[in-house]
N, C-alpha and C positions, 0 to 999 in steps of 0.2 A: 447274866451272860455266861454261857458255858464256855469251856476251854476251846472247843472247835470254832465257836463263833468269834472268840477273842483272837485266835490265830488267823482266821480269815480276815478280820478287821485289820490286824497288824500287817498282814501281807498286802492288803489293798492300800493301806496307808503308806507303806514303803514304796509300792509301785507309783502311787500318786506323787510322793516326794521326789522320786527319781525322775519322773516325767517333768515335774515342775522345774527341777534343777536343770534338766536338759534344755527346756524351753528358755530358761533364763540365760544359760550359757550361749545358746544359739542366737538369742536376741542381742546379747552383748557383742558377739562376734560380728553381727551385721551392722554395728554402729562404729563410726570412727572415734578413736580416742583423741582427747585433747592434747595437742602438742604445745608446750610452753617454750617460748623463746626468750633469751636474756641477752641484752647488749652489754658486752664487757666494757665498752667505753662510756656509755651513758647511764648504765644501771637500770634502764627501762626494760620492761618485759611486755610480752604480748601473747595472746592465746590464739591458736589455730584450731578451730573446732567445727563440728557439724559439717564435715566434708562429705560430699556424696560418695557412697561406696556402691559401685555397680555389682550386680550378681554375676560375676565372672569367675571361672575356675582358676584363671591365671592372668597375670598382667605383668608388664615390665616397663621400666623407663628406657630412655634412649642411651646409647653409648657413643663415644667419640674417640678416634684414634689419636687426636692431637695434631698440632701443626709442626712438630719438630721433624718428624719423618713418618713413613708408613711401615717401619720395620716391626714385624710381629714375631714373637717367640712361639715356636711350635711346641707347646707343652705336651706332657705325656698323654697319650691316647689310650693307654692300658695300664693296669696296675703293676707296679714294680714289686713283685712278690719276694724278691731277694732282700728287701729292705723294709719289712713290715714290723710293727709292734707285734709281740707274741699273741697269737690267736686274735688277730685283728685284720681288718681290711683297709688299714690306714698306714701310710709309710712314716718312718722315722724322719724327722726334719734334717735337711741337708742344706748347706749354704747355697744360695741361688747362683752365685758367681762360679760355682764348680761346674754348672751345666748350661747356664744361659748368659746372655748379655743383659745385664741389669738395666740397660737403657732402652730395651725393647718394650713394646706394648704386649700384654697388659701389666708387665712387671713394674713399669715406671709409675703406674697409678697407685702403687703401694706406698703408704706413708708411715712415718713414725712421728709421734708428737711428744712434746716436752712441756712440763710445767716450769714456769720461770719464777724464781724467788731469790731476792737479793742479788740480782744479775747473774744467777747461776741456773744452769739447765738441769732438770731432773727427769730421768727416763720415766715415761708413763706407759703408753700403749701403742697399738697398731691401728691402722684404719685404711680406707680406700677412697680415692677421689671418685665421686659419683656425679660431678658436674664441674664446670670450670672453677667454681668457687666453693664447693661443698665437699665435706668429708663424712663418710658413714663410719660410725664406730660404736662403742658400747657406752651406755650412760654411766656405769660405775667407774669408768676411766676419768670422768670429769667431776663427779659428785657422788656423795653417799646417800643423800636424801633430797628428793626433788632436784632443785638447782642450787643447793648449798655447795658451792664450788670448792674444790680442793686447792686450786691455784687461781689467782686473779688474772694471770696472763698465760697464754698457750702459744706454742710455736709448732707449726706443721712443716715437715720436710719430706719430699719424695726421695725414695731410694737412698736413705742414709745407710751406708754400708761400710763395714770394716772400720768403724769408728770415725768415718769421714763423711762430710757433707758432699752432696753431688756437685760436680763441676759443670754439669749440664743444666740442671734444673734448680730454680730458686725455691727458697722456703717462704712461708708467709705466716704472719701473726693471725690469730683467730679474732674475728670481730664479734660474732654472736654464737651462742650455743643453744641447742634445742634438745629437750627430753620430754617424755610423756608425763602428764600429771600423775603424781603419786606412783611413779613407776616402781617395779620391783624386779628381782632377778629372774622371775619365772615367766619368761617369754616376752618381757617388755624392756629388756636391757638394751635400748637403742638410743643413739644420740646422733645429731647432725651438727657439724661445725661449719659455720659460714666464715670464709676467709676474707682478709682485707684485700688480697691480690688474687687475680684469676690465674693461678699457676697451672690449673688443669687445662688451660687453653693449649699449652705446649705438651704436657704429658698425655693428654686425653683423659678419659674416665670410663669406668665400667658402669653397667646399669644395675639397678636393684629390681627385685621382683618377688612374686610369690607364685606358688603352684600347688594347688590342693591335691594333685596326684603325684607329687614328687616322690613319695615313698613307694609308689608302684613302679616308677620309671627307673629307679636305682641308677642315677647318673654318676659318672666319675666327676668328683669335685676336687678343686685345687685351692691351695692356700699359700699366701705370702705373709710372713709375720716377723716380729722382732722379739723373740723370747729373751727375758732379762732376769729370770730366776734360774739358778743352777739346776740342771737336770742330773741324771745318773752319772754322766761323764763330766759334769761341771764345766760344760762348754758354753753356756749361755750367759751373756752379760749385757744384752740389749744393743750391742754395737754392730750386729750383722743381720742382714736380711736372709731368712730361711724359707725353704719351699717344702711342701708336703702335699700328698694327694691320696685319694682312695675312694672307696664306696661307703656311704653311710649305711648304718644298720640299726640305728635307734631313731624312731620317729614318734612324735605325738604332735598335738596342735601347737605346742609351745617351743619344742626343741628339735634339733637335728644333731645326732651324735654318732660317735664311732667307738663301739664297744672295745674296751681294752687299750685304747690309745689315749694316754694321758697327755694333757697339754702342759703349758708352762706359763708363768706370769709374763706379762709383756705381750703375749699373743692376744690378750683381750682386745676386742674391737676389730680384729682381723676378719675378713670376709671368707666365706666358702663360696667359690666361684664355679659355675657351670659354663663350659665352653661348647657351643653348638656349631660344629663344622667350621671352626675358626671364623665364624661370622657373628657370634653373639657371646657376650661376656657378662654374666649375670650373677650378682650376689644374692643369695637367698637367706642370709642371716649373718650374725657376728658372734665371735667367740665370747663365751660367758663363763663356763665352768671348766676347771681343769680335768675333773674326773670324766672319763669317756669323751673328752674333747667336745663337750656339748655347746651348741650354738643356739642363741635365741633366734627363733624362726619367724621371718616376716609373714604376716597375715594381712588381709585387706584392711582391717581397722587401723593398722599401723602404716601400711604401705601408702595409702592415699594422702594422709596428712603430711608424710615425709615428701611425697611427690609434689604436693602443693608448694613446699619450700624449694626443692631443688630444680623443678622444671617450670613451674608457673611464676617463679621469681618474685613471690609476694614480699620477700624480705630483702631483696637485693640492695646492696649498698650503692649500686649504680643508678638508683631511682632518680637522682638529680641529673644524670648524664643522659639517660634514655627515658623519655616520658612514657611510663607504663600506664596505659589507659584501660579501664575495665570495659569489657564488652559483654553483651548478653547474647547467649546462643540458645536457640529453641527450635524444635523440641529436642530434648536430650534425655534419654536415648532417642535416636531418630531412625526411620526406616528408609525413606526415599530422598527427602530434602531437608536442608538446614537453613535457617534464617539467622543472620547475624546483625545485631543492633548495637551501635556504639552509644555510650552514655554521654558523649560530648557533642557540641555543635561548633561550626557547621559540619554536616555530614560530608565525608570525602570518600573518594575511591580508595579501597584498600586491597593490596595484593595478598591473596590467601594461599598459603602453602600447606599441604596436608602430608603428614608422615604416619607410617604405621607404628605399631607398638615397639618395633625394633629400631625405630629412628630412621627408617629408610624413606626417602622422598617418594611420594605417590603421584601428586599432580599439583598444578598451580593454576589459579584463576584470579580474575579481578571482580570484586563485589562492590556494587554501588548501593547496597542495602535496599534495593527494590526487588531485584530478582533473587530467587532462592538458589542455593548451591545444590547441585544434583550429586547425591552420594549413593544412588540406588545400585551402582555397579560395584561398590565396595563389599568385601567379605565382612561377615559379622565379627565384631570385636572392637577393641579400644583404638583410638587414633589421637594424634596430637595435631593442632592447627596453629600455625604462626601467621599473624596478621601485621602487615607493615604498610605505612603510607604517611608521607609528610611529617616525619619525626614521631609518628605514632607507632607504638610497638606493643604487642600483646601476645600471650600464649593461652590457648584454650584446649581443653580435652573434651572429646565426645565419644559416644558409644554407638556403633552401628548395629542395628538389630534387623532380623529378617521378619 
């Protein structure tokens, strides 16, 4: 084999390996990751795997304003250029109470959680309520390897501020924790905490989502967090809620970051939130790395298993109070009609309520499992369906296609 032939062979081999690697990555990205849940009370674990991942460029869960009031904070709609990290598009953290009412939405969905050891509270991380009973945060806040937990007991508190617990909202102990199987810091640093009490019913909650075109849209993102490692001015000790915002400028499949904007310990697990016309509040990831304030970025293979927990309620501690009954829905995705079949007998009429991916109500109908439901008028995209009747209750998701 002459040198030219060898060089050509080497080049073709490299091209083949690159294509193979690309195909492997693409294949993995199209599959859901296994989410492992661990019950802090019983020590039992469960796997959530093989979740359907639709071929959508973006998707979101629903959000809720909460029952306490409808007071919404009007957060910054433009960049505060007078308060930026040097050569950055991200603002230096400022105490939330200096500019906003901490009891307003979405600020009140920001939580701090503590580890409990020998009846003492230990500052841990930040997070966001994403359902009435679930908190979205970082896996490394609760464990260093799979689900080898740092603390046996966890306490979650909304708007813990200035060293004081809220006089308006209650705290809750954590019942279950979830993290991805063999997770690591590179884009998989996600955890879900299931609470004993539905404290999010009053505070409300933000949605979670992914958007494959997020780096092209350059949205203004917002953050509420509890830094507890001293910064340059030694002002952080974990007892105060801080706010920052700006434009991301570091993107890849695994991370979203802000060049030149260093984070601080205690911010781990805090969400980066996009606000759309004060009508949608979506977390696209959680704080993981201090350098360049990098956040693990939600992708479909992580989003849908998490969604299975927070919306489909497969792990709800209320299962004895509300009889959650499995339904079969077909076809899914669907073009014109949906058929819904219960797996219990006798068959009863069920009220069907359909919501769009923003959690907004679309229509209501009654289904007797004989007639199909007409969805031909819906726009293409993901939807959520709530089914209720005679103490039967269930949630399904479907995708409308053209």
